[in-house]
MIZATOR-517744 format. One record per residue: residue number from 0; residue in one letter; x, y, z of N, C-alpha, C, O in turn. Coordinates in steps of 0.1 Angstrom, whole numbers, padded with zeros to 4 digits. Atoms other than C-alpha are relative to their C-alpha. Layout:
! residues N
    i  aa     nu     nv     nw    cau    cav    caw     cu     cv     cw     ou     ov     ow
  NUM   A      X      Y      Z      X      Y      Z      X      Y      Z      X      Y      Z
...
//
This chain:
! residues 150
    i  aa     nu     nv     nw    cau    cav    caw     cu     cv     cw     ou     ov     ow
    0   M   0003   0002   0013   0215   0012   0495   0012   0000  -0001   0019   0001   0009
    1   R  -0012   0002   0003   0248   0009   0476  -0002  -0003  -0018  -0014  -0003  -0021
    2   R  -0003   0004   0011   0258   0001   0437   0012  -0011  -0001   0022  -0007   0005
    3   D  -0011   0004  -0002   0281  -0025   0432   0008   0003  -0016   0003   0010  -0025
    4   E  -0006  -0001   0010   0312  -0029   0404  -0007   0008  -0012  -0006   0019  -0018
    5   V   0004   0001   0018   0289  -0037   0371  -0014   0011   0005  -0023   0011  -0004
    6   G   0014  -0004  -0003   0258  -0014   0388  -0011   0000   0002  -0021   0007   0000
    7   E   0015   0006  -0007   0234  -0034   0403   0000   0007   0013   0009   0011   0020
    8   R   0001  -0009  -0016   0218  -0019   0435  -0001  -0016   0008  -0006  -0026   0004
    9   V  -0002   0008  -0009   0227  -0041   0464  -0003   0010   0013   0001   0020   0018
   10   I   0002  -0007  -0017   0211  -0035   0498   0005  -0013   0005   0005  -0025   0001
   11   V  -0011   0009  -0008   0233  -0050   0522  -0009   0003   0017  -0015   0012   0022
   12   H   0006   0000  -0014   0221  -0061   0556   0010  -0002   0009   0020  -0010   0007
   13   R  -0011   0008  -0011   0242  -0060   0589  -0003  -0012   0005  -0015  -0015   0001
   14   P  -0017  -0002  -0002   0261  -0080   0605   0005  -0004  -0014   0000  -0014  -0019
   15   I  -0011   0003   0013   0284  -0082   0573   0014   0002   0003   0019   0013   0006
   16   L  -0015   0000  -0005   0320  -0091   0580   0010   0009  -0011   0008   0006  -0023
   17   A  -0006  -0007   0006   0345  -0067   0565   0002  -0010  -0016  -0001  -0022  -0017
   18   R  -0010   0012   0012   0362  -0081   0529   0009   0000   0005   0015   0009   0010
   19   R  -0015   0003  -0008   0389  -0099   0541   0008  -0004  -0018   0020  -0007  -0018
   20   S  -0010   0002   0014   0403  -0106   0501  -0009   0001  -0014  -0020   0008  -0014
   21   V   0011  -0002   0017   0386  -0108   0463   0000  -0015  -0004   0006  -0023   0004
   22   C   0001   0011   0004   0380  -0137   0445   0018  -0002  -0006   0024   0006  -0013
   23   A  -0014   0006   0004   0416  -0156   0438  -0002  -0005  -0014  -0012  -0012  -0013
   24   G   0001   0011   0011   0417  -0172   0402  -0011   0001  -0006  -0019   0011  -0004
   25   A   0012   0004   0009   0393  -0180   0382  -0014  -0003   0009  -0021  -0013   0009
   26   G   0012   0003  -0008   0364  -0174   0405   0003  -0005   0015  -0007  -0004   0022
   27   V   0002   0013  -0009   0375  -0196   0433  -0001   0018   0010   0005   0028   0008
   28   C   0012  -0007  -0012   0352  -0174   0464   0013  -0004   0016   0007  -0008   0026
   29   I  -0004   0003  -0014   0381  -0179   0494   0002   0015   0009   0003   0027   0007
   30   D   0000  -0019  -0012   0382  -0152   0526  -0009   0009  -0003  -0007   0021   0001
   31   M   0006  -0008  -0002   0354  -0140   0517  -0015  -0004   0011  -0018  -0015   0016
   32   T   0014   0004  -0004   0318  -0133   0532  -0007  -0006  -0008  -0004  -0006  -0020
   33   P   0005   0005   0010   0291  -0154   0522  -0007   0005  -0007  -0012   0000  -0016
   34   L   0008  -0008   0011   0273  -0126   0509   0014   0007  -0014   0012   0012  -0025
   35   E  -0010  -0001   0015   0307  -0121   0485  -0002  -0006  -0008  -0006  -0004  -0019
   36   T   0003   0015   0009   0305  -0155   0475  -0010  -0001  -0004  -0008   0001  -0016
   37   A   0012  -0003   0006   0269  -0155   0467  -0002   0006  -0009  -0006   0001  -0020
   38   L   0006  -0013   0008   0266  -0121   0450   0017  -0004  -0012   0017  -0001  -0024
   39   A  -0013   0005   0016   0307  -0136   0427  -0007  -0013  -0005  -0004  -0014  -0017
   40   C   0010   0013   0004   0284  -0169   0421  -0010   0007  -0009  -0006   0008  -0021
   41   H   0013  -0008   0006   0249  -0149   0410   0010   0006  -0008   0016  -0004  -0012
   42   R  -0004  -0005   0008   0272  -0124   0387   0011  -0012  -0012   0012  -0009  -0024
   43   A  -0005   0008   0006   0293  -0154   0373  -0008  -0009  -0011  -0004  -0011  -0023
   44   W   0006   0012   0006   0265  -0179   0363  -0011   0010  -0008  -0013   0004  -0018
   45   T   0003  -0010   0001   0243  -0144   0354   0005   0004  -0014  -0003   0008  -0022
   46   A  -0011  -0004   0009   0270  -0137   0328   0005  -0008  -0009   0013  -0005  -0018
   47   K  -0006   0010   0010   0272  -0168   0313   0015  -0011   0005   0018  -0021  -0001
   48   D  -0014   0004  -0004   0304  -0179   0329  -0003  -0011   0013  -0002  -0007   0024
   49   L  -0001   0010  -0010   0299  -0213   0347   0010  -0004   0006   0010  -0006   0018
   50   D  -0014   0004  -0003   0332  -0223   0350   0006   0008   0017   0012   0003   0026
   51   A  -0005  -0011  -0011   0337  -0189   0376  -0011  -0007   0010  -0008  -0010   0021
   52   A   0013  -0001  -0013   0302  -0196   0394   0003  -0017   0003  -0006  -0024   0008
   53   M   0002   0017  -0003   0312  -0235   0397   0014   0000   0011   0015  -0008   0020
   54   A  -0007  -0003  -0012   0342  -0222   0416  -0003   0005   0011   0006   0005   0019
   55   C   0004  -0007  -0011   0322  -0206   0441  -0010  -0014   0009  -0016  -0012   0019
   56   I   0009   0009  -0002   0305  -0241   0447   0005  -0013   0007   0013  -0018  -0001
   57   A  -0003   0012  -0003   0313  -0272   0468  -0003  -0012  -0002  -0015  -0017  -0001
   58   D   0004   0016   0006   0317  -0306   0456  -0011  -0008   0006  -0020  -0013  -0001
   59   D   0015   0008  -0005   0292  -0322   0475  -0014   0012   0004  -0022   0011   0014
   60   I   0009  -0010  -0002   0268  -0292   0474  -0017  -0007  -0005  -0021  -0011  -0016
   61   V   0013   0005   0000   0232  -0301   0483  -0009   0016  -0002  -0008   0026   0005
   62   C   0009  -0005  -0001   0204  -0282   0467  -0012  -0004  -0001  -0015  -0014  -0007
   63   D   0015   0001  -0003   0168  -0278   0475  -0008   0009  -0010  -0010   0021  -0007
   64   A   0009  -0008   0013   0148  -0266   0442  -0016  -0002   0000  -0020  -0012   0006
   65   P   0008   0004   0005   0114  -0264   0431  -0008  -0016  -0009  -0020  -0019  -0010
   66   A   0001   0012   0008   0120  -0298   0409   0004  -0008   0010   0003  -0020   0006
   67   G  -0008   0010  -0011   0136  -0314   0441   0016   0001   0004   0024   0009   0000
   68   R  -0010   0001  -0003   0165  -0324   0456   0014  -0002  -0011   0014  -0012  -0018
   69   I  -0011   0005   0008   0199  -0323   0436   0010   0004   0010   0009   0013   0019
   70   E  -0014   0004  -0006   0234  -0333   0450   0010  -0002  -0007   0012  -0012  -0015
   71   G  -0018   0002   0005   0269  -0328   0440  -0004   0013  -0014  -0014   0015  -0022
   72   K   0001  -0008   0010   0281  -0300   0418   0002  -0005  -0016   0004   0004  -0024
   73   A   0003   0007   0014   0279  -0321   0385  -0015   0003  -0003  -0020   0008  -0013
   74   A   0019  -0002   0002   0239  -0320   0391  -0002   0011   0001  -0013   0015  -0005
   75   Y   0006  -0008  -0004   0240  -0288   0403   0003   0010  -0012  -0005   0019  -0014
   76   R  -0004  -0008   0012   0256  -0273   0373  -0008  -0004  -0010  -0011   0006  -0016
   77   A   0007   0007   0006   0236  -0298   0352  -0014   0008   0000  -0019   0010  -0011
   78   F   0008  -0005  -0003   0207  -0281   0367  -0001   0015  -0004  -0011   0019  -0009
   79   L   0000  -0014   0003   0217  -0244   0361   0004   0007  -0009   0002   0019  -0010
   80   E  -0007  -0001   0009   0234  -0244   0334  -0007   0000  -0015  -0001   0005  -0025
   81   P   0008  -0003   0013   0205  -0248   0304  -0007   0018   0004  -0009   0026  -0004
   82   F   0007  -0011  -0006   0189  -0217   0326   0012   0012  -0007   0012   0020  -0016
   83   A  -0015  -0011   0001   0223  -0198   0328  -0003   0011  -0013  -0006   0023  -0014
   84   L  -0009  -0003   0009   0233  -0202   0292  -0018   0010  -0010  -0017   0014  -0022
   85   S   0013  -0002   0010   0190  -0190   0280  -0002   0014   0003  -0010   0021  -0003
   86   L   0001  -0015  -0005   0196  -0154   0300   0001   0007  -0011   0010   0005  -0020
   87   V  -0002  -0014   0010   0190  -0124   0280  -0001   0013   0010   0003   0024   0007
   88   G  -0003  -0009  -0006   0187  -0104   0312  -0004  -0002   0015  -0013  -0010   0019
   89   T   0001   0005  -0015   0192  -0101   0351   0001   0014   0010   0011   0021   0009
   90   E   0000  -0013  -0009   0182  -0073   0382   0005  -0008   0012  -0002  -0017   0017
   91   L  -0001   0007  -0015   0195  -0085   0412  -0011   0014   0013  -0013   0026   0011
   92   L   0015  -0009  -0007   0165  -0068   0439   0006   0003   0011   0008   0015   0016
   93   A  -0005  -0007  -0013   0182  -0072   0470   0011  -0016   0010   0011  -0028   0008
   94   A  -0011   0011   0000   0210  -0093   0488   0004   0002   0013   0008   0014   0015
   95   F  -0001  -0002  -0009   0215  -0097   0523   0013  -0015   0011   0010  -0027   0010
   96   G  -0004   0005  -0008   0241  -0113   0547   0002  -0002   0012  -0002   0007   0019
   97   D  -0003   0001  -0017   0252  -0127   0580   0017  -0013   0000   0023  -0017  -0009
   98   E  -0011   0007   0004   0282  -0149   0588   0006  -0014  -0003   0017  -0019  -0003
   99   E   0003   0017   0009   0270  -0182   0575  -0004  -0001  -0013   0001  -0009  -0020
  100   K   0015   0002   0010   0243  -0176   0550   0001   0013  -0004   0005   0022   0003
  101   A   0006  -0012   0007   0232  -0150   0522  -0008  -0004  -0007  -0007  -0014  -0013
  102   L   0012   0002   0005   0199  -0146   0509   0000   0016  -0016   0000   0028  -0014
  103   L   0001  -0009   0012   0197  -0126   0471  -0017  -0008  -0004  -0023  -0018  -0002
  104   M   0011  -0002   0006   0166  -0119   0452   0004   0007  -0009   0009   0018  -0008
  105   Y  -0002  -0009   0008   0168  -0111   0420  -0015  -0002  -0013  -0024  -0009  -0011
  106   D   0011   0011   0012   0145  -0116   0384   0007   0003  -0011   0015   0012  -0013
  107   T  -0008  -0001   0013   0156  -0123   0352  -0005  -0001  -0013  -0015  -0008  -0012
  108   S   0009   0002   0013   0143  -0124   0319   0008  -0011  -0008   0020  -0013  -0006
  109   S  -0010   0010   0008   0151  -0154   0290  -0008   0002  -0005  -0017   0010  -0002
  110   A   0005   0000   0013   0142  -0166   0259  -0010  -0004  -0001  -0017   0001  -0010
  111   L   0012   0006  -0008   0111  -0186   0274  -0008   0012   0008  -0020   0012   0007
  112   V   0011  -0010  -0008   0097  -0156   0295   0008   0013   0006   0019   0013   0010
  113   A  -0007  -0011  -0003   0103  -0123   0303  -0001   0006   0011   0001   0018   0012
  114   S  -0004  -0004  -0017   0104  -0122   0341  -0002  -0012   0006  -0012  -0019   0004
  115   A   0001   0012  -0005   0113  -0149   0361   0010   0003   0011   0023   0004   0011
  116   P  -0007  -0002  -0011   0117  -0142   0398   0007  -0007   0007   0000  -0011   0016
  117   G  -0008   0010  -0013   0142  -0162   0419   0005   0004   0016   0009   0015   0017
  118   A  -0008  -0004  -0011   0154  -0159   0452   0010  -0014   0004   0006  -0026   0004
  119   E  -0009   0014  -0011   0187  -0182   0472   0001   0005   0009   0004   0017   0012
  120   C  -0011  -0002  -0015   0197  -0186   0504   0005  -0014   0004   0001  -0025   0007
  121   V  -0014   0008   0002   0230  -0202   0504   0010  -0001   0018   0014   0008   0025
  122   T  -0009   0006  -0010   0249  -0217   0532   0018   0001  -0003   0021  -0005  -0013
  123   V  -0013  -0002   0007   0286  -0209   0526   0015  -0007   0014   0017  -0004   0025
  124   V  -0006   0005  -0010   0313  -0229   0543   0013   0001  -0007   0014  -0001  -0019
  125   D  -0012  -0003   0007   0350  -0220   0538   0005  -0001  -0017   0012  -0008  -0025
  126   G   0003  -0010   0015   0344  -0200   0506  -0008  -0008  -0009  -0011  -0003  -0020
  127   R   0008   0006   0009   0325  -0226   0491  -0018   0001   0005  -0023  -0001   0016
  128   I   0020   0007  -0001   0281  -0229   0486   0003  -0015   0005   0013  -0021   0002
  129   T   0002   0008  -0005   0272  -0258   0506  -0011  -0006  -0001  -0011  -0018  -0004
  130   Y   0009   0000   0000   0240  -0256   0506  -0007   0014  -0008  -0002   0026  -0009
  131   S   0007  -0012  -0001   0211  -0236   0491  -0012  -0006  -0010  -0013  -0013  -0020
  132   R   0015  -0008   0000   0175  -0227   0489  -0007   0005  -0014  -0011   0016  -0017
  133   F   0003  -0010   0016   0166  -0219   0454  -0020  -0002  -0007  -0027  -0010  -0014
  134   L   0011   0002   0008   0133  -0209   0448  -0002   0011  -0012   0006   0020  -0014
  135   F   0004  -0004   0011   0114  -0196   0417  -0015  -0008  -0007  -0019  -0020  -0007
  136   D   0017   0009   0002   0077  -0200   0404   0004  -0004  -0016   0010   0000  -0026
  137   R  -0001   0012   0012   0074  -0226   0380  -0012   0004  -0012  -0008   0001  -0023
  138   L   0009  -0005   0008   0046  -0213   0361  -0002   0007  -0009  -0008   0002  -0019
  139   P  -0004  -0001   0015   0054  -0187   0336   0010  -0011  -0008   0009  -0012  -0020
  140   F  -0007   0008   0010   0078  -0212   0323  -0010  -0015  -0010  -0009  -0021  -0021
  141   H   0010   0011   0003   0047  -0239   0325  -0008   0007  -0014  -0009   0001  -0025
  142   L   0015  -0005   0007   0021  -0214   0307   0011   0003  -0015   0006   0002  -0027
  143   A  -0007  -0004   0012   0051  -0204   0282   0004  -0008  -0008   0005  -0006  -0020
  144   R   0003   0013   0011   0054  -0239   0268  -0009  -0009  -0003  -0009  -0021  -0005
  145   G   0017   0004   0005   0015  -0241   0262  -0004  -0008   0011  -0011  -0017   0008
  146   G   0007   0011  -0011   0008  -0259   0294  -0014   0010   0005  -0016   0022   0003
  147   G   0012  -0010  -0006  -0027  -0247   0310   0002   0010   0014   0012   0014   0019
  148   Q  -0002  -0014  -0013  -0034  -0221   0338   0001  -0009   0009   0006  -0003   0019
  149   G  -0003   0008  -0016  -0033  -0253   0367   0011  -0005  -0001   0016  -0012   0008
//
């Protein structure tokens, strides 16, 4: 386990390719490992910097989320932005990666719920996230909006 540059605990699973470069420009994640790309995107959207986060996303991204399939960068941003802007805190719990995929698990708190754990398994091609399997528990949000237990 190590701490990243902002002090978050990051558990790293091998094999991970050596760092080849850093993000160039406004979050453009070229020549980074899939884990580095996923972490750069995560740090950006949890800091409410959606432009930097979208620099790590492929134009033709496909995201499978609890609400269904999301296709394309504009639709992905529309899905992510309301939640990202509502965040009041985040904690990265674990991060793993190999040559083509990365898996992040984290907990977030928002204006609506105190704890909203989530996980993303992403595929990265040419420095951009092309596929995301995004999981989170919808029940805390349902209950916070006055929904019943079922």
